[in-house]
C-alpha positions as CSV (number, residue, x, y, z in Angstrom):
1,M,-0.2,0.2,0.2
2,C,2.8,2.4,0.9
3,K,4.8,1.5,-2.2
4,T,2.0,2.3,-4.3
5,A,1.6,5.8,-2.6
6,G,4.9,6.3,-3.2
7,I,4.2,5.8,-6.8
8,M,1.2,7.5,-7.2
9,A,3.4,10.8,-5.9
10,T,6.3,10.4,-7.8
11,N,3.7,10.4,-11.1
12,Y,2.3,13.6,-9.7
13,Q,5.4,15.3,-8.7
14,N,6.3,14.5,-12.7
15,L,3.1,15.9,-13.7
16,F,3.5,19.0,-12.1
17,F,6.9,19.5,-13.1
18,R,6.0,18.9,-17.2
19,L,2.9,21.5,-16.2
20,C,5.5,23.6,-15.1
21,I,7.5,23.4,-17.6
22,V,4.4,24.1,-20.4
23,F,3.1,27.0,-18.4
24,A,6.9,28.6,-18.5
25,M,7.1,28.3,-22.1
26,V,3.5,29.8,-22.5
27,A,4.2,32.4,-20.8
28,A,7.8,33.1,-22.6
29,V,5.9,32.8,-25.5
30,V,3.5,35.5,-24.4
31,T,5.9,38.0,-22.9
32,I,8.2,37.5,-26.2
33,L,4.8,38.7,-27.8
34,Y,3.9,41.3,-25.4
35,L,7.5,42.8,-25.7
36,T,7.3,43.0,-29.4
37,P,6.5,46.0,-31.0
38,V,3.5,45.5,-32.9
39,P,2.2,48.3,-35.8
40,D,-0.7,50.2,-35.1
41,Q,-3.4,48.0,-37.2
42,R,-5.4,52.0,-38.4
43,F,-1.7,52.9,-39.5
44,K,-1.9,54.7,-42.9
45,N,1.8,55.4,-43.9
46,C,4.1,52.3,-44.0
47,D,6.7,54.5,-45.4
48,R,9.9,53.6,-42.7
49,P,13.2,51.6,-42.7
50,C,12.3,48.4,-43.2
51,H,14.2,45.8,-41.4
52,E,13.8,41.9,-42.0
53,L,12.4,41.2,-38.3
54,D,9.5,43.6,-38.2
55,W,6.0,42.4,-38.3
56,P,4.0,43.3,-41.5
57,M,1.9,46.3,-41.4
58,I,-1.6,46.9,-42.7
59,C,-1.4,50.2,-44.6
60,R,-4.4,51.9,-45.5
61,L,-5.1,54.5,-48.5
62,K,-8.4,55.8,-50.2
63,L,-7.8,56.8,-53.5
64,N,-10.6,59.4,-54.7
65,I,-10.6,59.2,-58.7
66,E,-12.5,62.3,-59.6
67,M,-12.1,65.0,-62.8
68,Y,-9.7,67.4,-62.3
69,Q,-8.6,69.8,-64.0
70,T,-4.7,71.3,-64.6
71,M,-3.5,74.6,-63.7
72,A,-6.3,74.8,-61.4
73,K,-7.0,77.8,-58.7
74,E,-4.7,75.8,-56.5
75,C,-1.7,76.3,-58.3
76,Q,-1.9,80.5,-57.6
77,N,0.7,81.8,-59.9
78,C,2.8,78.2,-60.8
79,P,5.1,78.3,-62.8
80,L,5.7,81.7,-62.4
81,N,6.0,81.1,-59.0
82,S,7.7,77.8,-58.1
83,T,6.7,77.8,-54.5
84,D,2.9,77.8,-55.6
85,C,4.1,74.9,-58.0
86,E,4.9,72.7,-55.4
87,N,0.9,72.7,-53.6
88,K,0.4,68.5,-54.3
89,N,-3.0,69.5,-55.2
90,C,-1.0,71.7,-58.0
91,A,-1.0,69.6,-61.3
92,S,0.7,72.0,-63.0
93,A,1.7,69.6,-65.8
94,D,3.2,72.0,-69.1
95,G,1.5,75.1,-67.7
96,S,-2.1,75.1,-69.9
97,P,-5.2,74.2,-68.6
98,R,-6.8,70.8,-69.7
99,G,-9.3,68.1,-68.1
100,I,-7.5,65.4,-66.5
101,I,-8.4,62.7,-63.9
102,T,-6.7,62.0,-61.2
103,A,-6.6,60.2,-57.3
104,N,-6.9,62.7,-54.7
105,R,-6.3,66.0,-56.9
106,Q,-2.7,64.8,-57.6
107,L,-0.8,64.5,-60.5
108,P,0.9,61.8,-60.7
109,G,-1.3,60.2,-57.7
110,P,-0.4,59.5,-54.3
111,P,3.1,57.4,-54.0
112,I,2.6,54.3,-52.3
113,Q,6.1,53.3,-50.4
114,V,5.7,49.7,-48.3
115,C,7.9,47.1,-47.3
116,K,7.9,43.7,-48.6
117,G,5.1,41.8,-47.0
118,D,3.1,44.3,-46.0
119,I,-0.4,44.3,-46.5
120,L,-2.0,46.9,-48.5
121,V,-5.9,47.9,-48.3
122,V,-6.8,50.4,-50.6
123,D,-10.2,52.1,-51.2
124,V,-10.9,53.1,-54.9
125,I,-13.6,55.2,-54.6
126,N,-14.9,56.1,-58.5
127,K,-16.4,59.5,-58.7
128,I,-16.5,59.9,-62.1
129,P,-20.0,60.1,-63.7
130,S,-20.7,57.7,-66.6
131,H,-17.1,56.4,-66.3
132,S,-16.2,52.5,-65.1
133,L,-12.3,51.8,-64.3
134,T,-10.2,49.4,-62.4
135,V,-7.0,49.7,-61.1
136,H,-3.7,47.4,-61.6
137,W,-0.9,47.1,-59.5
138,R,1.9,46.7,-61.6
139,G,4.4,44.2,-60.8
140,Q,2.9,42.3,-58.0
141,P,1.8,38.8,-58.6
142,N,-1.2,38.7,-56.4
143,H,-0.5,34.8,-55.2
144,E,-3.0,34.8,-52.8
145,A,-5.5,37.1,-54.4
146,P,-5.6,37.1,-58.0
147,F,-9.1,38.7,-57.8
148,M,-7.2,41.9,-56.4
149,D,-5.2,42.3,-59.8
150,G,-7.2,44.9,-61.0
151,S,-8.1,43.8,-64.4
152,P,-11.4,44.3,-65.8
153,M,-13.7,41.0,-66.7
154,I,-11.0,39.2,-65.9
155,S,-10.5,39.5,-62.2
156,Q,-13.3,41.5,-61.0
157,C,-16.1,44.2,-62.2
158,P,-15.2,47.4,-63.3
159,I,-15.8,50.0,-60.6
160,P,-18.8,52.0,-61.5
161,S,-19.6,55.5,-60.6
162,Y,-20.0,56.6,-57.4
163,T,-18.9,53.3,-55.9
164,T,-16.0,52.0,-54.1
165,F,-14.1,49.1,-54.8
166,Q,-11.5,47.9,-51.8
167,Y,-8.6,46.4,-52.8
168,K,-6.6,43.8,-50.0
169,F,-3.2,42.4,-51.0
170,R,0.3,42.1,-50.2
171,A,3.1,43.7,-51.2
172,S,5.1,40.6,-52.3
173,R,7.4,41.7,-55.0
174,A,9.7,44.1,-54.1
175,G,11.1,46.7,-56.3
176,T,9.8,49.8,-58.3
177,H,7.0,49.6,-59.5
178,F,3.6,51.8,-60.1
179,W,-0.3,51.5,-60.0
180,Q,-2.1,52.3,-62.7
181,A,-5.7,52.9,-64.1
182,F,-6.0,49.5,-66.6
183,S,-7.2,51.7,-69.5
184,D,-4.4,53.3,-71.0
185,A,-6.7,56.2,-71.9
186,D,-7.2,57.0,-68.0
187,R,-3.1,56.7,-67.7
188,S,-2.7,58.8,-70.4
189,D,-4.8,61.5,-68.7
190,G,-2.9,61.3,-65.2
191,L,-4.6,58.4,-63.5
192,F,-1.2,56.5,-61.7
193,G,1.3,56.8,-59.0
194,A,4.5,55.3,-57.9
195,L,4.1,51.8,-56.1
196,V,7.7,51.2,-54.2
197,V,8.1,48.2,-52.3
198,R,11.7,48.0,-50.2
199,E,13.7,45.3,-48.4
200,A,15.8,45.5,-45.3
201,D,19.2,46.8,-46.0
202,K,20.4,43.2,-45.2
203,I,18.2,41.5,-47.7
204,E,18.8,43.7,-50.4
205,P,21.3,42.6,-53.0
206,H,22.6,45.9,-54.2
207,R,22.6,48.2,-50.8
208,K,26.4,48.7,-50.9
209,L,26.6,50.2,-54.2
210,Y,24.3,53.0,-52.7
211,D,24.0,55.2,-50.2
212,I,21.2,56.8,-49.7
213,D,17.7,55.3,-51.1
214,A,15.0,58.5,-50.8
215,K,11.4,58.2,-51.2
216,D,10.9,61.4,-53.0
217,H,14.0,60.2,-55.8
218,V,11.3,58.5,-57.6
219,I,10.9,59.6,-61.4
220,L,7.5,59.0,-63.2
221,I,7.8,59.5,-66.7
222,S,4.4,60.1,-69.0
223,E,3.4,61.5,-72.2
224,W,1.1,64.5,-72.1
225,S,-1.1,65.3,-75.1
226,R,-3.8,68.2,-75.6
227,D,-7.2,67.9,-74.5
228,L,-8.9,65.2,-77.0
229,T,-12.0,65.3,-75.3
230,R,-12.5,68.9,-76.7
231,D,-11.4,68.1,-80.5
232,Y,-13.3,66.3,-82.6
233,K,-10.0,65.2,-84.9
234,I,-9.6,62.4,-82.3
235,D,-6.9,60.9,-84.5
236,D,-4.5,62.9,-83.9
237,D,-3.1,62.6,-80.0
238,T,0.7,63.3,-80.8
239,P,1.6,64.1,-77.3
240,K,3.1,67.9,-77.1
241,T,6.1,67.1,-73.7
242,L,7.3,64.8,-71.8
243,L,6.7,64.8,-68.1
244,I,8.5,64.3,-65.3
245,N,6.7,63.3,-61.9
246,G,4.2,65.7,-63.7
247,R,5.1,68.4,-64.3
248,Y,7.3,70.1,-67.5
249,S,7.7,74.2,-67.3
250,P,8.4,76.1,-70.7
251,E,8.6,79.0,-68.5
252,G,12.2,78.4,-67.0
253,T,13.6,75.8,-64.8
254,S,12.5,76.7,-61.5
255,S,9.3,75.2,-61.9
256,L,10.9,71.8,-63.2
257,A,10.8,68.6,-61.3
258,S,13.5,68.5,-59.0
259,F,16.0,66.2,-56.9
260,T,18.0,67.4,-54.4
261,V,21.3,65.7,-54.2
262,Q,24.7,66.2,-51.4
263,K,28.2,66.1,-53.0
264,G,30.2,63.3,-52.6
265,K,27.0,60.4,-52.1
266,R,25.7,57.7,-53.9
267,Y,22.1,57.8,-54.4
268,R,19.4,55.3,-55.7
269,F,16.8,56.5,-58.1
270,R,13.8,55.0,-59.7
271,V,12.5,55.2,-62.9
272,A,9.1,54.5,-64.6
273,Y,7.6,54.8,-68.0
274,T,4.1,55.4,-66.9
275,S,1.9,55.8,-69.7
276,G,1.4,57.9,-73.3
277,Y,-0.8,57.2,-76.5
278,L,2.3,57.1,-78.7
279,G,3.9,55.0,-76.3
280,C,7.9,55.0,-78.4
281,P,10.8,54.3,-76.3
282,I,12.3,57.5,-74.1
283,T,16.2,57.9,-74.1
284,F,17.2,59.0,-70.3
285,S,20.3,61.1,-69.1
286,I,21.8,63.3,-66.8
287,D,24.2,65.8,-67.6
288,N,27.8,65.5,-66.7
289,H,26.9,62.3,-65.1
290,K,27.1,58.4,-65.3
291,L,23.9,56.0,-64.6
292,K,24.8,52.8,-62.9
293,V,21.7,51.0,-63.9
294,I,21.2,48.1,-60.9
295,A,17.5,46.7,-61.6
296,L,14.7,46.5,-64.9
297,D,11.1,46.0,-63.6
298,G,11.5,45.4,-60.3
299,A,14.3,42.7,-60.7
300,P,18.0,42.9,-59.7
301,I,20.5,42.8,-62.6
302,T,24.5,42.7,-63.2
303,P,25.1,46.6,-62.9
304,Y,26.3,48.8,-65.5
305,E,27.7,52.1,-65.5
306,V,26.2,53.9,-68.9
307,S,25.7,57.4,-69.9
308,F,22.2,57.1,-71.5
309,A,19.3,54.5,-70.7
310,T,16.3,53.8,-73.3
311,L,13.1,52.3,-71.9
312,G,10.1,51.2,-73.1
313,K,6.4,51.7,-72.0
314,G,5.6,50.7,-68.8
315,E,9.3,49.5,-67.7
316,R,10.7,50.4,-65.1
317,M,14.3,51.0,-64.3
318,D,17.1,51.7,-61.0
319,F,20.2,53.6,-60.9
320,V,22.5,54.6,-59.0
321,L,24.0,58.2,-59.2
322,K,27.2,59.4,-57.9
323,T,27.2,63.0,-57.1
324,D,30.9,63.7,-57.9
325,Q,30.4,66.6,-60.2
326,E,30.7,70.4,-59.7
327,I,28.0,71.9,-57.2
328,G,25.5,73.3,-59.3
329,A,22.1,72.4,-61.0
330,H,22.3,69.4,-63.8
331,F,19.3,68.8,-66.3
332,L,18.0,65.7,-66.1
333,R,16.9,65.0,-69.9
334,L,14.3,62.6,-71.8
335,A,13.9,62.2,-75.7
336,S,11.5,60.4,-77.4
337,Q,12.8,58.1,-80.3
338,C,10.1,58.6,-82.5
339,K,9.4,62.1,-82.5
340,D,12.8,64.5,-82.4
341,D,10.6,67.5,-80.8
342,L,9.4,65.3,-77.7
343,T,11.4,66.0,-74.9
344,G,11.5,66.5,-71.3
345,L,13.4,68.0,-68.8
346,G,13.9,67.5,-65.1
347,V,16.7,69.1,-62.4
348,I,19.4,67.2,-60.2
349,N,20.0,69.9,-57.9
350,Y,23.3,69.6,-55.5
351,E,22.4,71.1,-52.0
352,G,23.1,74.6,-51.5
353,V,22.0,76.2,-55.0
354,P,18.5,77.9,-54.6
355,K,16.4,77.0,-57.2
356,K,16.4,80.7,-58.5
357,E,19.7,80.2,-59.4
358,F,18.9,77.1,-61.6
359,P,21.1,77.4,-64.9
360,L,19.0,78.3,-68.1
361,K,20.9,75.8,-70.4
362,N,23.5,73.6,-69.2
363,Q,26.5,72.6,-71.0
364,V,27.7,69.0,-71.0
365,K,31.0,68.1,-70.9
366,A,32.5,65.7,-73.4
367,D,32.8,62.2,-72.7
368,D,34.6,59.5,-74.9
369,R,33.3,57.0,-72.9
370,I,29.7,57.1,-74.0
371,R,27.6,53.9,-73.6
372,V,24.1,53.5,-73.9
373,F,22.1,51.2,-72.2
374,D,18.9,49.9,-74.3
375,T,15.8,47.4,-72.8
376,A,15.0,46.8,-76.5
377,I,15.9,43.0,-78.5
378,C,18.3,44.4,-80.7
379,D,22.1,43.9,-81.7
380,S,24.7,45.1,-79.4
381,E,27.4,47.5,-80.8
382,I,30.2,49.2,-79.3
383,G,29.3,51.7,-76.8
384,K,25.6,49.8,-76.4
385,V,24.3,47.3,-74.1
386,C,20.9,45.4,-75.3
387,L,18.6,43.5,-73.9
388,K,20.1,40.2,-74.5
389,N,23.4,40.7,-72.9
390,V,21.8,42.1,-69.5
391,K,22.6,39.5,-66.6
392,A,20.1,38.6,-64.0
393,L,21.8,38.6,-60.7
394,N,20.1,35.3,-59.8
395,K,20.7,32.0,-61.8
396,M,17.4,30.9,-64.0
397,P,15.9,28.0,-61.8
398,N,16.8,24.4,-62.9
399,E,13.1,23.7,-64.2
400,L,13.6,26.1,-66.8
401,R,16.7,25.0,-68.0
402,E,16.0,22.5,-70.2
403,Y,15.1,23.3,-74.0
404,E,11.9,21.2,-73.5
405,V,9.0,22.6,-71.4
406,G,6.2,21.5,-70.2
407,R,4.2,24.2,-72.1
408,K,5.3,26.0,-74.9
409,I,3.1,28.4,-76.6
410,Y,3.5,30.1,-79.9
411,L,1.5,33.5,-80.4
412,G,2.0,34.9,-83.5
413,F,0.1,38.8,-83.6
414,D,-0.6,40.1,-87.1
415,Y,-3.7,42.8,-88.6
416,K,-5.7,43.2,-91.2
417,L,-7.3,46.4,-92.9
418,R,-10.8,47.0,-93.0
419,N,-13.0,49.8,-94.1
420,K,-14.7,51.7,-91.1
421,D,-18.5,52.0,-91.7
422,A,-19.5,55.6,-93.3
423,H,-22.0,55.8,-90.6
424,E,-19.4,55.6,-88.2
425,G,-18.4,58.6,-85.8
426,G,-18.9,60.7,-89.7
427,F,-15.9,58.9,-90.7
428,T,-15.6,57.3,-94.8
429,N,-13.1,55.9,-96.6
430,L,-11.3,55.3,-94.1
431,K,-9.5,51.9,-93.2
432,S,-9.1,50.6,-89.8
433,K,-6.7,47.7,-88.6
434,I,-8.3,44.9,-86.8
435,Y,-5.3,43.3,-84.5
436,A,-5.5,39.4,-83.8
437,I,-3.3,36.7,-82.4
438,N,-3.1,33.3,-83.9
439,N,-5.9,34.9,-85.8
440,L,-8.0,35.3,-83.0
441,T,-9.1,39.0,-81.8
442,F,-9.3,39.5,-78.4
443,T,-12.4,40.8,-76.6
444,F,-13.7,40.8,-73.0
445,P,-16.2,38.6,-71.4
446,P,-19.4,40.1,-70.4
447,S,-18.7,39.3,-66.3
448,P,-15.3,38.4,-64.6
449,V,-13.9,34.8,-65.6
450,L,-12.0,34.0,-62.5
451,T,-15.0,35.4,-60.1
452,Q,-18.0,34.6,-62.2
453,P,-16.5,31.6,-64.3
454,D,-20.4,30.3,-64.5
455,D,-21.8,33.2,-66.3
456,V,-19.1,33.6,-69.2
457,P,-21.0,32.3,-72.4
458,V,-19.7,29.2,-73.3
459,D,-19.3,29.7,-76.5
460,M,-17.1,32.8,-75.9
461,P,-13.7,31.1,-74.6
462,C,-11.6,30.2,-77.8
463,N,-8.1,29.2,-78.9
464,E,-6.6,27.1,-81.8
465,L,-7.8,24.4,-81.3
466,N,-11.2,25.5,-80.3
467,I,-12.9,28.3,-83.1
468,P,-16.6,29.4,-82.2
469,D,-19.0,28.5,-85.0
470,K,-20.0,32.1,-85.1
471,C,-16.9,32.8,-86.8
472,S,-17.5,30.9,-89.8
473,K,-20.6,32.7,-90.5
474,K,-18.7,36.3,-90.2
475,K,-19.1,38.2,-93.7
476,F,-14.7,39.1,-92.6
477,S,-12.3,36.5,-92.0
478,I,-12.2,38.1,-88.3
479,C,-12.8,36.0,-85.0
480,E,-13.6,37.8,-82.2
481,C,-13.6,36.2,-78.7
482,F,-12.5,35.6,-75.4
483,H,-8.7,34.2,-76.0
484,V,-7.6,31.8,-73.7
485,E,-4.8,29.6,-73.6
486,Y,-4.5,26.6,-70.8
487,I,-1.5,25.9,-69.0
488,P,-1.4,23.6,-66.4
489,L,-0.6,24.4,-62.8
490,G,3.4,24.0,-61.7
491,S,4.4,23.3,-65.4
492,S,7.3,24.8,-67.2
493,T,6.2,27.0,-69.8
494,E,7.3,29.2,-72.8
495,I,5.6,31.7,-74.7
496,I,7.0,32.5,-77.7
497,L,5.3,35.8,-79.2
498,I,6.5,36.2,-83.0
499,D,5.5,40.0,-84.8
500,Q,4.0,39.1,-88.3
501,G,2.2,42.7,-89.0
502,G,5.3,44.6,-89.2
503,D,3.4,47.6,-89.2
504,E,5.1,49.4,-85.9
505,E,8.7,49.5,-85.1
506,E,8.1,47.5,-81.9
507,H,5.1,46.2,-80.0
508,V,5.0,46.4,-75.8
509,F,3.5,43.6,-73.7
510,H,3.1,42.8,-70.2
511,L,2.3,40.0,-68.3
512,H,0.0,40.0,-65.0
513,G,0.3,37.9,-62.1
514,Y,4.2,36.7,-63.6
515,H,7.8,37.9,-64.0
516,F,9.2,35.7,-67.2
517,Y,12.7,35.1,-68.1
518,V,13.7,36.5,-71.7
519,V,15.8,33.5,-73.0
520,G,15.8,34.1,-76.6
521,K,15.6,36.0,-79.9
522,H,15.9,36.6,-83.6
523,V,14.7,38.9,-85.8
524,F,13.6,38.4,-88.9
525,D,13.6,40.1,-92.4
526,K,10.2,39.6,-92.8
527,S,7.3,37.9,-91.9
528,I,7.1,34.0,-90.7
529,S,4.4,31.9,-90.1
530,V,3.5,30.4,-86.9
531,D,3.8,26.7,-88.4
532,Q,7.2,28.0,-90.2
533,A,8.9,29.3,-86.3
534,K,7.5,25.7,-84.6
535,A,9.4,23.7,-87.7
536,L,12.2,26.0,-87.5
537,D,11.9,25.7,-83.4
538,A,11.6,22.0,-84.0
539,E,15.0,22.1,-85.8
540,Y,16.7,24.4,-83.1
541,K,17.1,27.0,-85.9
542,L,14.3,29.7,-84.8
543,M,16.7,31.2,-81.9
544,K,19.3,30.9,-79.6
545,R,18.4,30.8,-76.0
546,N,20.4,31.5,-72.7
547,F,19.1,28.8,-70.0
548,N,22.1,30.3,-67.6
549,N,21.4,34.0,-66.6
550,P,18.8,35.8,-68.6
551,V,17.3,38.8,-67.5
552,L,14.0,39.0,-65.2
553,K,10.9,41.0,-66.3
554,D,7.4,41.2,-67.1
555,T,7.2,44.0,-69.7
556,I,8.8,43.2,-73.2
557,R,9.3,44.8,-76.1
558,V,9.2,43.0,-79.4
559,P,10.8,44.2,-82.2
560,K,9.5,44.6,-86.0
561,F,9.3,40.7,-87.2
562,G,10.7,39.8,-84.3
563,A,10.3,36.4,-82.3
564,V,11.1,36.3,-78.5
565,A,10.9,33.8,-76.1
566,L,9.7,34.2,-72.4
567,R,10.0,31.0,-69.9
568,F,8.2,31.3,-66.4
569,I,6.9,28.6,-63.9
570,A,3.4,28.2,-63.7
571,N,3.1,28.3,-59.9
572,N,0.7,31.1,-59.9
573,P,-2.9,29.9,-60.2
574,G,-5.6,32.4,-62.0
575,F,-6.6,33.8,-65.1
576,W,-3.6,36.7,-66.2
577,I,-4.0,38.6,-69.0
578,L,-0.7,39.5,-71.4
579,R,-1.3,42.8,-71.8
580,D,-0.8,45.0,-75.3
581,E,0.7,47.9,-73.4
582,Q,-0.3,50.2,-76.9
583,S,-3.9,49.8,-76.7
584,K,-5.5,53.0,-76.0
585,S,-8.6,51.4,-74.1
586,W,-9.3,48.2,-72.7
587,T,-8.2,46.1,-75.8
588,R,-7.3,46.4,-79.6
589,G,-7.4,43.0,-80.2
590,L,-4.0,42.1,-79.2
591,D,-4.4,40.6,-75.8
592,I,-4.8,37.3,-74.5
593,V,-5.7,35.5,-71.3
594,F,-3.3,32.9,-69.9
595,Q,-5.5,30.4,-67.2
596,V,-3.1,28.6,-64.7
597,G,-4.4,25.4,-63.4
598,H,-8.1,23.9,-63.0
599,T,-10.2,26.8,-61.5
600,D,-10.4,24.2,-58.5
601,E,-6.9,25.1,-58.1
602,M,-7.3,28.6,-58.1
603,V,-7.9,30.6,-55.0
604,S,-11.8,30.6,-53.4
605,T,-13.7,34.0,-54.2
606,P,-14.6,35.7,-51.1
607,K,-18.2,35.6,-50.0
608,H,-20.1,38.7,-51.1
609,F,-17.2,39.8,-53.5
610,P,-18.9,42.2,-56.5
611,T,-20.8,40.9,-59.2
612,C,-21.3,42.1,-62.6
613,G,-23.4,40.8,-65.7
614,N,-24.8,41.0,-68.9
615,F,-28.3,43.1,-69.2
616,I,-30.7,42.3,-71.5
617,G,-33.9,43.9,-69.7
618,P,-37.0,42.4,-68.2
619,D,-39.1,40.3,-70.5
620,F,-42.3,41.5,-71.8
621,F,-45.3,41.6,-74.2
622,L,-46.7,44.1,-76.8
623,L,-50.3,43.7,-76.9
């Protein structure tokens, strides 16, 4: 009996000892959590130094979208008085009044600067009568929330007038990006802004190359056209000038966009070419200074020191500027490659030079080592670095290094001419271009295919193997449908874009939801068919591929009669559009959607997610 009681006492002691250990561990965890600083969940501005051990913040922002005007009363005496131009609600542009679309009455819209991993909660309030829109977060893959991508009729319904849509997503992709209206017409009217996602200094791969990464050293480039809504000659939309952060003044340099630096420092600058109807490549330079290019489209690259850099529409570039010149003000120059008189100016101002002393003319020192950095698919020459020579800082994943991939898609894009209807808009004897990819002209479905797949008509999706019956009955050999290509989830994928039309010097495409590796290119003397491209590729003659360290991007410039191969691992399920950047509205037919995975493999649509549909009106009888 005593022995049994002793054993029971020993068991209770062991149990008590174990419980004490558990309680001690729980107390330690609670203490650590209590003492760890947790961000205020209502914190609206997440612009802060990033640390690798920080908690992610919830970043709140409201974007009030409304019609506004340049040179409104808030500008007062701008550009004659440069201080008045600094008012954030003064949209000065080129100094002449015109109607615009803005967020929070700012041109560009409010900048968003966060740390990687932060969660953005953005209320977009559409206050424009009779106008719907969406906002796309360029560069963000939205793995956890593909329905927040901002593609109308793909991931969401357009936001109707006088309603609010709340975007919620994680800023998971570090780098220089920007937010934008999906429609280029809205973008060209001013609806865009910076989206900078920073990493902690210990993680940032190029941190040793610069001393300062200032939040106001972000350069947003945009074309500026006259107000097309006030002129009936709507085909003439030639831009007048290039804006830097929404500013350009012919009155003098004091009201130009200015960036202050200190002598003897190394500054990281972030550049994005956001919008424009013309959409031609733009060359960027700073008088008497070299640019050390360190990133493209938010992805780090092997640094290149150059005198000039050329960007295509939608592309981003980070560079380091070493301020080793004489104290003074130096022009930041922009020049279009399509139009000689389309230029822009800004000022790099060394600290200690008052704005009123900005030079009216800057003399550029002669330099025998002029070197050009170009994001185009071109052949490098002496003193020129083309995209094929740019090396990513990190090697491509092993899954993409084999010549054969799990899914290969050839996309040949071309156009046909068709006479416009004589009664359409008063035009007569004019021909319009009807664009198509693989002879299919893209159009949007009546409901978002990601969030309302059952509401998309069964005869609307199409591809080469699924041609709708309605196309065979059309008068013209044009098939307008919802062009979708399926990609199995997790497969290694190669997209080959082929310019068959040759009507433009280049086409620009942006892929939503992914970055891709540019593994190959070739420029032909004339148009080739998709079948010819497949035959050449089967014999390894289409193009030479780089499987070691090709550049990683999300926007690509395809040259005239060129073929470009893009690779990625299809690990982000959803419906993702390959967007034609030259389209002025939603589409001109040169878009395509990739369905990655089956619908049951995609993230479930949240309950009560906004819906839309095809409105045909009520049933009624005429008696």
